[in-house]
C-alpha positions as CSV (number, residue, x, y, z in Angstrom):
1,X,64.5,-58.6,-60.4
2,X,61.4,-59.6,-58.7
3,X,61.1,-63.2,-57.4
4,X,57.7,-62.7,-55.6
5,X,55.7,-64.9,-58.0
6,X,58.1,-67.8,-57.4
7,X,57.8,-67.3,-53.6
8,X,54.1,-67.3,-53.9
9,X,54.1,-70.5,-55.9
10,X,56.3,-72.2,-53.4
11,X,54.1,-70.9,-50.7
12,X,51.0,-72.2,-52.4
13,X,52.6,-75.6,-53.0
14,X,53.4,-76.1,-49.4
15,X,49.9,-75.7,-48.2
16,X,47.7,-78.7,-47.4
17,X,44.0,-79.1,-46.8
18,X,43.1,-78.0,-43.3
19,X,40.4,-80.9,-43.2
20,X,42.2,-83.8,-44.8
21,X,45.8,-82.7,-44.8
22,X,45.9,-83.8,-48.5
23,X,47.9,-81.6,-51.0
24,X,46.0,-78.9,-52.8
25,X,45.6,-78.1,-56.6
26,X,46.2,-74.7,-57.6
27,X,43.5,-73.3,-59.9
28,X,45.0,-70.1,-61.5
29,X,41.9,-69.2,-63.4
30,X,39.5,-69.2,-60.4
31,X,42.2,-68.2,-57.9
32,X,41.5,-71.1,-55.6
33,X,43.2,-73.9,-54.0
34,X,41.2,-77.1,-54.6
35,X,41.1,-80.1,-52.1
36,X,39.6,-82.9,-54.1
37,X,39.7,-85.3,-51.0
38,X,37.6,-82.8,-49.0
39,X,35.4,-81.6,-52.0
40,X,36.3,-77.8,-51.1
41,X,38.0,-75.1,-52.9
42,X,39.6,-72.3,-50.8
43,X,39.7,-68.8,-52.2
44,X,42.8,-66.8,-52.8
45,X,42.1,-63.1,-52.1
46,X,44.7,-60.4,-52.8
47,X,47.3,-63.1,-53.1
48,X,46.4,-64.6,-49.6
49,X,44.9,-68.1,-49.5
50,X,41.9,-68.2,-47.0
51,X,42.1,-71.6,-45.5
52,X,38.8,-71.5,-43.6
53,X,36.3,-74.3,-44.2
54,X,33.6,-71.5,-43.7
55,X,35.0,-69.5,-46.7
56,X,35.4,-72.5,-48.9
57,X,33.3,-73.4,-51.9
58,X,31.8,-76.9,-52.0
59,X,32.8,-78.7,-55.2
60,X,29.9,-80.1,-57.3
């Protein structure tokens, strides 16, 4: 029995925006964590969230 996806989900839900400290929305399709407050989307690469502003995509 593999509980890794649940652990990943809990980990993602515990992260906050490094700019605003607001909660993040998980976009499974784009593999991003979205901060509507900051207008940024942080990529998830290889299952690892990249929480650097320089790596984030600006929301339109």
